N, C-alpha and C positions, 0 to 999 in steps of 0.2 A: 208304249210306242217310244222309239228312239229316233231322235232327229239330229242329223249331223249337218250343221249349217255353215257353209263357207269355211271349213276348217283348213288352216294352213299350218305347216310345221317345217322348220328348217334347222339344220345342225351346222354349227360353225367349228371348223378346225383350223385355227390360225386365221389366215386370210381366205381360206377356202370355205365356201358356203354351199351346202347341199340342201336342196328343197325336197324333203321327204313327201310332203303333201302340199298340193297347190290348189287352194280354193275348192275343196271337195265338199259336195253337198249330197246327202242321201238320207232317206227316211226308211226305217226298218219296222216291220210289223211286230206285234207282241208275240206272235206264234208263227215262226217259219224257220227253215233251215237254209241259212245264207252261206254260200261258199265264195270266198274272195280269192281270185286267181291273179297271177301276174308273175313276171320274172323277178329274180333277185334284185333288190334295190328299187322295186317299183313303189314301195311305201305301204304294202299290205300289212306287215307286222307293226309298223308305226301306227296305222289306223286301228289295228286290233288293240294295241296298248293304250291308245287314247280312249277308245270305247271302254276299256277296262279300268281306266283311271290310273294306269301305271306310268303314263307319260302325259305331259301337258301340251296343249295346243297353243300356238302363238297368237292366232286370231280366229274369229268365228265363234261358234257356240255349240255346245253339246247339250241337248235338251232331252231329259228323261221324263216322260209322262207329264210334260208341261212344266218341268222344273229346270230352270237354267243353271248351268254350272260355271258361269263366268266368274262369279264371286266366291267360288269354293276355295276353302283353305285345306291344309293337309288333313285335318281331322275330318272334314267333310268327305274328302276323297276316300279316307280310310273307311268311314262308315258306308260309303257307296259300294266299295269293293266287298265289304263284309256282308252286306244285306242284299245287294242287287246282282253281283257278278259271281260266277263260278268259272274257275280257270281249269283248262285241260292242256298240259304242255307236252311238246314233242318228247322231251327227255324225262317226262313224268314228274320230276321235281318233288319226289317224296323224301321226307326227312329220314335218313337211314337209321338213326338211333331210336326212332319211335316205332311202335308196333303198327300193324296195318290199321287196326281200329283207332289208334291214337292219331294217326295221320288223317283219317277220315273225319274225326271229330274236331280237328284243329280249328276249323272255321267257327264251329259252335263254341269252342273253348274261348276264342277271341271275343265272341259275342257275349260271353258271360252266362251261357246257359248252364244250369245246374248239372253236376256230374251224372246223376242217374238218368236224366232226360237226354243228355247228349250221347251217352253210351247207347241208349235204346235206339235213338235216331241213327247213329252211325252203323249199328248192326243191321238196321232195316235197309240203309243205303247199300251196304255190302251184299245183303241178300238180293237186292234188286239187280246187282251186276253179277250175281252168281258166285260170290266169294265169301259167304258167311262163315264157311268152315276154316278159312285162312285168317280169321280176325286177329289172332294173337301172334302171327308170324311177323318177321322183319321183312322189309322190302327186298333185301338181297336173297330171300328164300323163294321169290316168285319169278315167273317168266316175264318177258317184256309185255305181252298182252295182258297178263294178270295185273301188272303194275299200272298199265294204262287204264284198266277198268277200275282200279283203286283210285286213280286220279279223277276218273269220271264220278265215282261215288263221292269223293271229297267235294267235287264241284256241285253236286246235287244235294248234299246233306243239309245245307242251309236254305234249301228251296229258293234259289235265286231266280230273278226274272230273266236274266241273260246268262247263257253259257258261252264262253269264248274258248275255242279250241285252236291252238297254234301247232299246225302240222301234227295232228294226233296220230297219224299212221306213218310218219316219216321214218321211224326206227323199227317198224314192224314188217313181218313178212306178209305175203298177199292174203293168206287165209286169216291171219290174225287181224289184218287191216279190215277185212270184210266184217269180222265180228264187231270191231270197234265202230265202224260206220253204221251197222245195223243198230247198235246201241244208241248212237247219237241221233239217228233218225227217229228212234222211239222217243228219245228225250224231247225232240223238237216238236212233238205233237201238242205240247201244252206250254211251250216257252220259246223264246228266241234263242237260236243257236247260230253263232257266227264262227265259221271255220276258215282258217287260212291254210291253203294247200298248194302244192306244186303238181298235184295229180289231177288233171282235168277229167280223166275217165271216172274216177271215184266221185268227183264233184258233180258231174252230169248225171251219174247214176243215182246219187242219194240226195243231193241238195235240191230244194224247191226253188232256189233263186241263185243265180251266179252273177257276181260283180267282178269286172276286170279292171285292174289298175295298171298303169304304165307311166313311169316318170312322175309319179305322184299325182296323176290326173285320172279321174274316173273316165274309162273308155267305153264301157258298156254295162248294161244292167238288164238281165233277162226278164225281170218282173218288177218294174219300178212301182213304187208305192207313192201315190199322191195323197198328201194329208188333206182330210176333209176341210172345207172352207170354214166351218164353225170352229174347228181347232186352230186354224190359222189366225182367226180373228182375236183369239185370246193370247195376250202377250205372255212370254215365259217369265216366271217369277223365281226368286231365290228361296229355296226351302231345304232344310237339312233332312236327310233320309234316315236318321237314327244315329247311334253312337256305338263305336266298337270299344270293348273293355276287356282287359285281361287281368285276372287277379294275380297277386304276388305268389300265391301258392302254385298257380299254373306255371308261372315263370320258373319257380324253383323246380317243379316237376320236369319241365322241358329240359332244363339244364342238367338236372340229376341224371335223367335218362341218357343224355348225351355223354356225360362223364362215365356212366356205368358201362357203356360200350367200349370205353378206352381205359380200362382199369389200370393197366400197366403204365400207360402214359400219365394218367391222372396221378397215380402214386408217385411216379418220378418227379412230376411237376410240383406236387405238394411237398415232396421231400426237399427239392431244390429250394422252394420257397421257405421251408422250415429251417434252413441252415442259419439264416440270420436270427430267427426266433430262438434257436438253440443257443446261439452265442449270447443273445441278450439274457435268456433264462439262466444260463450258467453264471454270467456275470452278476445277475441279480441274486442268484442263490449264494454265491460267495460273498457278495456285498451284504446280503441279509445276515449271513452267519457272522461276518466281521462286525457289522453294526450291532447285532445282538450281543456279541462279546464286548464291544466297546460300551454299549448301553448298560450292560451288566456291571462293567467296571465303574462307569459313571454313577450308576445307581448305588452301588456298594460304597463308592467313595463318598457320595453325598450323604449316605446313611451314617458313615463314620464321621463325616465332617459337615454337619448341617450349618446353615447360617444361624449362629447363636447370638442372641441379644440378651444381655444381662441388665438388671435394673441399675447396677452401678458398674461402669466399665471404663476402659480407655481405648483409644484408637491405635491398636497395635500396628495397623497397616501404615499409618503415617509415621509412627515411631521407627519402624523397621526401615522405611524408606529414608528417613533422616539419618539412620545409623548405617546405611548400606555400604558406604564407601569412605574413602579418605576425603581430603579437602577437594572442594570444587575449584574450578578455575577462578571463580570470583573470590574465593577465600584465600587463595595463594597470593603471596606478595614477593617482591624481589629485594626486601630489606635485608641488609647484611651488616648493619652498623651497630648492632646491639642485641639484647635479649628481649623477646616479646612473648607475652602470655598466650597460650593456646586455650581458648575459651570454649572449645567444642564440647567437652564433657559436661561443662556447667550448663551450656545451652541445651544439650540433650537431656540432662536431668530436669531442667526447667520444662522442656517440651513434654517429658514424661509426666511430670506433676500436673501441668496445665491440661493434659489430655484427659485427666480423670473427669468423668461426667456421670450424671444420673439420667437414665432414660425414663421417659414418661410411658411406661408400658401399659398403663390403664387405657389411655386414648389409642395407643397403637393396637392394643388387643381389640378394641371396638372396630378399628379399621380392618384388621385381619378377619374378624368374625363376619364382616359384611360379605355376603356371597357375590356381590357385584364389584368388589374391590379388584384393582388391577392385578395384585399379587396372586389372587386365587387361580388365575389361568395357568400359572406355572408351578403350583405346588405339586409335589410328587405323590406317589401312592402312600407313603408313610404319613403324609399330612403335616399339620402344625401341632407341635407338642408344647404344652404349657407346664412349667415346673414351679413348685411352691416350696419355700424353705420352711417346712413345718418344724416346730420346736418340741423336742422330747429328749429324754435320756433313757438309756438302757443299762440295766444292771444284771449281774449274774454271779454265780459262785464258781471259783476255780476248783481244781481237784482237791485242795486242802480245805475247802468250805469257806474260803475268804470271800467276802462280798467285793465285787469288782465293778468298776464303772467302765462302760464301753467307750467312753471318751477320755481316756487317759489312765486307765487301770485303777489308780488310787483315787478314792472318793475324796474330793476336796483338795487333791494335790495340785501341783502346778504343771504336771507333765503335759496336760492337755493344752496348755497355753504355749508350749514350746513349738516354734515354727518348725524346727528340725523334726520334732516328734510327729507333727501333723504331716509333713512331707513324707516321712517314713511310713506312716500309716496309710497314706494314699496309695503308695506303691507305684510301680511302673505302668500299671494299667489304668491309672486315673484318667478321667475324661478331661477334655479341653476346658470344660466349664469349671471343673474342680481346680485345675491349675490356675485358671484365670481368677477364681475366687481367692485362691491362696496368694496370688500376686497382688490382688487388690488389698487384701488384709495387710500384706507387707508394706505396700506403698502408703496406705492411709493410717496404719497403726491402729485401726479399729477392728474389733472382733464382734461376732454376732452372738449376743447374749442368749444363753440357753439353746444354742444351735444343736442340731442333731449330731450324733457321732459321725466322724469323718468316714468311718468304715461302712456306714449305712447309706444306701442309694435306692432311689425309687426305680423300679423296673419300667421301661418304656411301655405305656399301654397301647392297645390297638386303636384304630381310628373310630371304632364304634364303642359306645359306653359299656356294652356288655363284654368287651374284650379286655380282660385284665392284663394280658401279656400280648405285646405286639408280635405280628408275624415275623418282623425283622429279627426280634430276639429269638424266637423259636427256630428260625431258619439258621441262625448262627451259633446257637448254643444247644448242647445236648445234656440230658439229665443222666448223670452217672449213678445216682442213687436217689430213690424217692420219686417226687413228682413236682410239678410247678404249683405255685400257690393258687388257691381258688377262693380264699376268704381274706378278710382284712388282717387276721391275726396269724397268717402263715407267711413265712419268709423262706428264702433259699440261701445257701452258702455258695458264693460265686468264686470259682477257682480260675486261675489263668490257664493258658494252654499247656503249661508244664505241671498242672495240678498243684500249684502253689498259691498261698495267701500271704500277704505281708506279716512278718513275725509279730509286730506290735498288735495287729488285728487279732491274732490268735490269743495273745495275752488278754486283750480287752474283752474277748468273748468268753474268757474263763476256760479255754481249752488247754492253757498252760498255766503254771503256778505264778501268782502275782509276786511272791517272794523272789523268784528267780528274775522277774522283770526289774524289781527294785534294785537288786544286786547288780544287774547288768547296767542300769542307768547310773548307779554310783560309780562303777568302774569307768564308764564313759566319761563322767564328769571329772574323774581323777586322772584321766588320760592313760588308763591301764588297758592292757590287751583283754579282749573278751572272747568267750567261747559261746557261740549261739547254738541252740538246739536245732537239729536237722532231722530228727527221727520222724517216722511215719505216724500219722494220727488216723485212726479208723474212721470211716464214714459214719459208722453207727454212733461213735462218740459225739460227733457234731450233731447228728440227728436227735440224740438224747439230751443235748444241752438245753437248759431252760433259760430263757431270756425274759426279763421283766421290763416292760415299757411304762414309763411314767411321763405323761404329757407335762409340758412346761408349767401350765397353770396349776397342776396338782403338786408342784414342788414348793408351793407357798402355803403357810399355815396362818390362819387368822387368830390373833391374840385377843385377850379380854378387852384390850384398849381399842379394838377395831382395826388395828394395823396388821399387815401381813409380814411374815418373816420367811426368808428363803431357807429351805432345809436341804436343798440339793447337794450341798457339800457336807452334810452331816450323816455319817454312815449309820449311826444308831437310829435316826429318824427315818432314813430310807428303808432300813431293815424292817421297821414296823409297818411300812406301807406296801411291802411286796405282796401281801395277801390280797390287796385290792387293786394291784397293778394289772395291766393287760399282759397276759403271758403270751409271748410270741413262740410259735412252734416252727422249728426248722424242719420243713417237710421235704426238702430236696437239696441235693448237691449238684451244681451244674458247672459246665466248663465249655469254652468255645469249641466248635467242631473243627476238624482239620481244614486248614486253609480257609478259615472263616473270613468272609469279605468285610464284616463290620463287627466290632465288639463294643457295643454301647454300654456294657455293664463293667464297672470296675470291680476288681477282686475285693470281696468283703461280703456284706449281707445285702440282699435285694428284697425290697418289700413292694407291695402293689399300690396302685392309685387308690384302692379301697381304703387302705390305712391312712393315706394322706387326707382323703375326704373326711374320714372319721375324726382325725385329729383337728381338722379345721372346724368341724361342727362342735367338737367337744370344747375347744377353746372359746367359741362364741357363747356357749351355755354355761361356762364355769362361773363359780361364785366370785372369784377375784376380778374377773373381767366385768361382771355385772356391777360390782361395787365401784370399780374404777370408772365405768361409764356413767354411773349415777352421780359422781362428783368429778367433773373434768378439771377442776381447778386444783385439787389437792392430790398428792401422791399417796396411794393407799399403803405404801410400804413404810413411810415415815410420818405421814400426816402433814407434811409441809406443802406449801404452794409450789406449783411448777415454775411460776414466774413471779418472784417477789417484785413489788412495785419500786422499792428503793433500797438503799444500803441499810436503813434502820430495820426494815423487814428482814433483810438477809441476816443481820446481826441477831435478831430475835430468833430466826429459824436455826441459826447455828447453835445458840444456847439450848434451844429445845431439842435439837438433834443430839447434842452431846449428852444431855440429861437422860435420854432414852437408851443410851448405850450401856451394855453390861460392863463388868469390871475388866474382862479380857479385852473387849473392843476398845475401851478407854485406854488401857495399858498399851495396846498396839498403836493407837493414834499418838499417845505420848512419846513412845519410842521413835516414831516416824518424825515427829517434830524435833526431838532431841538430836537425832542423827542428821537431819538436814541442817540444823543449826551448827553442829560441830563441823560438818563438811564445808559449809560456806564460810564460816569464820565471821568475825566482826570487823566492820570497816573502821578505819582510823577516825573518821569524822564522827561516827556513831559513838565510839568510845569516849571521844573528847566531850561529846554532848551528854554523856552519862546515860545513853539509851541502851536498852537491853532487848534482845530478841525473845520471841516466845520460848525458844528452847532454853535460853539462859535463865529466864524467869522460872521455868519448870525445873531446871537443874538445881537452882537455889532452893526451891521448895522441896525438892527431893532430898537434897543434902541435909536441909534443916530437919526434915522428918526422919532422917536415918537414925538408927539406933546408935551408931558411933560416928563421930566426925571423920570426914575423909572417905566415907563409904562411896564407892563408885556407882555410877548410874546403872551400869550393866548388872550390878548385884542387887539393885532395888527390886522389891517384890511387885507383882501386878497391882496389888492394892495401893502401894505407895505411888506407883506411876499413875493410877487412876485418880488418887487424891490430888496429886500435883496438877493433873489436867483440870479437875474441877476447880481448884483454887485459881488456876490461870484464867479459865473462862469467866469465873465470877468477877475478876478484876480487869479483864481485857477491854481494850478500847473498841470502839465501833469498827475502826479500820482493821484491827487485828481479827475481830470476829468475821468481818467480810472475807478476809483472806482464808480463814478456816472454812467458811461457807463455799467459796470458790474451789478450794482444794479438796474438800471431803464431803460436802453436803449436796452440792448441785447434782441432781439426779436425772438429768435429761428432761424429757417432755412427756406429755400425755401419750403421744403416739409411740414414743420409745417404750413406755411401760406396756402398752397393749402389744407391741411387737415382742417384747420379752416374755409376755404371758402366752404367746403363741397365736395371737389373733392375726388372721390372714384374710384378705379380701380376694375372692376368686377373680375379681376384675383386675387385680394387680399382681400378676405372676412375677416371680423373681427372675425367671429365665424363660425365653421363648426360643424354641428350636424350629426353624423352618426347613423342611426337607424337600429337595428337588430330585428329579430322576436323571438329570443330565447337566453338564456344565453350562450348556446354552440356557437352560431354564434357570439355573442358578444366576447367570448374568442378568436374565430378565427380572428375577426377583430383586437383585441388587438395584436395577434401574427403577423398579416399582417403589422400592424404599426411598430412593433419591427423589422420585416424583412426589412421594408422600411428604418428605422433608421440605419440599418446596412449597407445600400448602399449609404448613404449620409454623408457629413462631419458633424463634431460636431456641428457647428453653425446652420445647417439645420435640425437637429433632432427634432422630434415632442415630446413635453411634454404635458401631459394632466392628468386630474384626473379621475380615473375610479370610479365614485360614486356607480355604481351598484355593482362593485366588492367589495367595502368597506362595503356596506350595506347588500348584499345578497350573500355572498361568499359560503354559505352552501347550497343554494337552488339547485344548479346543482347536488351536491352529492345526495341529497334527491331524485331528479327526476331519477337519474341513478339507485339508489337502487330500486325504484318502478319498473322501466323498467326491471331490472334484475329479480325481483321476478315474474313479469308477464311472462317473457320469459321462466322461469323455469317451470311455470304451463303449458304453451303451449307445451313445450318439453315433459313433462310427458304425456299429452293427446295424443300427436303424437305417442309416443311409444306404448301406450295402444291401440290406434286405429289401428296401423300397425299390431300388434300381432293378434288382433281380426279379422281383415279383412283377414290376411294370413290364419288363421285356417279355417274360413268359406269358403274361396276360395279353399283351399286344399280338403275339404270335397266335395264341388261341383264338382271339377275336377275328383275325384275318382269315383263318382257316374256315370260319363258319359264315363267310360273306353270303354264299348262295342261300344258306338257311334264312338269312335276313330277307333276301328277295322273296322267298317262299312265304315267310310270315307277313311281309308287306302285301303280297298278292292276296293273302287271305283276309286282309283288312287290319292287320296289326299296325298300330301307330308307331311313330319314332320313339315315343316314350316307352311303349311296350317292348320294342326291340332292345332299347337300352336296359330295360328292366330284366329281360331274359339274360343278357350277357352280364349284367351286374350280379344277378343271382348265381350265375356260373362262377364268376370270379370270386364271389363271396363264399361259395362252397369250397373252392380251391383254397381260399384263405383260411377257412375253418379247418379243413383237413391239414393244411400246413401248420396251423397253430396247435392242433391236437397232437400231430406227429412231433412237433418241436417240444411240447411239454412232456410227452411220453418218453422221448429219447433223453431229454434232460433228466428226468427222474431216474432213468436207468443209469445214466452216466454218473449221477451223484453217488451211487452206491460205491463204485471203486474210487470215485473222485475224493470222497471224504476220507477213505483209507489213506490215499496218497497225501491229502492235506494234513492229516494227523501225523503221518510219518515225517512230513517236511518240517512242521513247526514243533514237533516233539511233544505235543500234548493233545488231549481230546476236547479242549475248551472251545475251539472254533469248529462249528459244523455248518457246512453249506446246506442251505435248505431253501426251497422255493415256496414262498407263502401262497396259500390257496387263492387269495385275492389277486396277487401278482400273476398267478397262472391264468386266472380268468381274464385279467386285463391284457395279458400277452396274446391270448386267443382272440380277443376282441380287436386288439391292435393288428394282429395278422390279417383279420377280415377287413379291417379299415384300410390297411396299406394295400391289400389286394384290390379293394374297390377303387381306391385312389389311383392305383396303377392302371386299372381298366377303364377309368372314366373317359380319357381321351380317345383310346381306340374304339370303345363302344359307341361313343357319340359320333365318331367319324363313320363307323359302319352303319349306324342308324340313319345318317344323313345321305347315305349313298342312294343313287337313283335306283328304284326297285327293278326296273327293266334291266339295267346294267348289272345289278347284283345277281339276277337270275341267270345271266349269261356267264357268270364267274365259275370257273372250275377249280 
């Protein structure tokens, strides 16, 4: 039962007020055919829309089966229309892009009925109106009468309590009108049918009740219905009539079917929307290619120039800053009255000397090994490399069979101590660490006892323990003969990119004759012109060369007195030990690849980390190290204490030391004392006092012991010189013996001995190389080290030279500028794309306003309507994104060819990353949805009745 109680409705247009309904009250039976007649403007359509929930009344109440609608909200009216009302419109209001069966099942779709059930019910409804065979046709394939029957089937499919027909025969001919009226009369047998019509003849023929309206007032009612008294006694209550629901899949299906009927327009719309995406994708592709090229340069540069931290170093950055220019404004003066000293060079030298420092790499390594340390976030793919200065010597035979030392050619010679010789052997491909070590040696005057030959370098290992050779090395070097080392006793000969090795290295490896080397060095010392060998050496000769490695600890021999003697400079002793030495096999010859981005190997011999580890372990287990660790107070080389308590103990140690020397060693010490005495001369005061130097005392002893008076010191035999030294020591004062101790006996410390024997702690590397993949990360690593320094004491702070920062400080700025420019281009394209998509979406939404009215009449909520149009705009955005990506990929084919031609090489390749492509598609969808939000919401908020009248 439907009760209309004192319903009033008026429309305002500016100051004009039109009363569409004026206090209309009428009750309708559950099953009857009611025809509402009246002239245009009488309020009959308004009354129909209020009954159907398409329009709202201003006052009164609409009561459905005892349920009041006064407090109904939008969602309540939506559910009411969906579950209770079925609409039949004069203009059919079928959705043209949906099939007949889809139009019929629309109300069920909104109700959330499962697909199989709603399809069966829709086909049954079509069968009832005689159109089952037309189920899969489109509305434009049917006649007007057939479309109206489809509308009736749609109104009946949800089994509504009330069917509302607005001029159902207004657009039909007479014969068809009769068919439709017969159908509605049949429908009215078991439900309420309310029809608005201008045709009184049809109304009187088919309707069971006629209500006339005029000027919004009820004028007549042919069969009034009086509500039973018991019903009137029950007050109307508020109760919801259910809920309308539309799934997202349904929204997508509705939108997809609509777009499918407009393929050409959808394609053009999507292409227009894709223009911005194409622009963005092309810029991103070029940007990605350029950034990949820049990243490669940065990674290669950082591989060639890592952040290197040595155990002993100086701050080259501050030194170079101090030496960078001339006088500063503060240093200049306007004095013109005389001569003034320029102290800049002295201050620079002082700065250089004062900048020398020792780094506590033990604590710093603990910091680096901590996975949670700040620096770990910025370390590159090459990782952190720790280097250790293992101690060993390498010997070999030259083509003449002469035993050769790989650290200076002549065994026991002085060539290896020559700075020029070392610099020559390092060659132009020496690493920055090698050069720094050489500079440190020159500055401090200290050399590394028993250090490995300068031509031997450890090959950078991989980041995993099982990788003997780093990927960086294999990527930048190729094997020209043989293979890479796989075991500790295998090495490779490293050539430069011109297939060359420093000449001194070839002599040291025994590939050239040692006699020729000696002659060449003699001519250099004499200032004569030299002829260097330039002939080719076969790879096979290098691969056949036998190298013998003797660790530092094995170059000491224990005597019967328990003391150890160094034999590394004794060719005969070394020759005896070659049979037990580690034989190194040259298994390959390698050189840098063409245009190598990094060359971390200096020309010479490369050995693996496996050999380093073996040498460290061997030193720890050697006899000399075990004996030295057993007695930390005395030197196992001479039996003397490392730190005498006083001068008396020093004097005693000096006597003991001299007594242990052989004749040759004593003679050498005597000559040194005599030479120093003759060079320095005697002071006048000393002569007056009758004092004599040690040299003069020994000189007298030598002369007295000579076979003939007047015999010169230079002609004295080794035995005579040794005897004179013994005589002098026997009668020397404590002060004189202390001087001898300080000059000749003092042998360093316990730690110095262990270091000379090759003992190395893996917790105390000699060099740490930190590799980054970009300049930005390198800067972050520098900041992390600064932050580390802020947390430790002054003595534990890390000092290093940032060579990359010194050489390439402006590269980061250039990269940032390029990135900013590309980002600006992308931003402009995004704005243009957003505006274009918004306009296209707005037009599309406006064109489907009538469909909005149809959906609302079927019970779709505002949210459902927005969802439908959002689905459509999303589909357009998806198509635009996919088209944009596809077109971009096609354009990149000729684009890269043009790019290569323009820049003159193939190093830069524009490429669209897959992730970027996915993001761009999603961005296209998102932009389209954003562009459609405002118009879709505006359309959803439209009055349903008004939307239905929109063409």
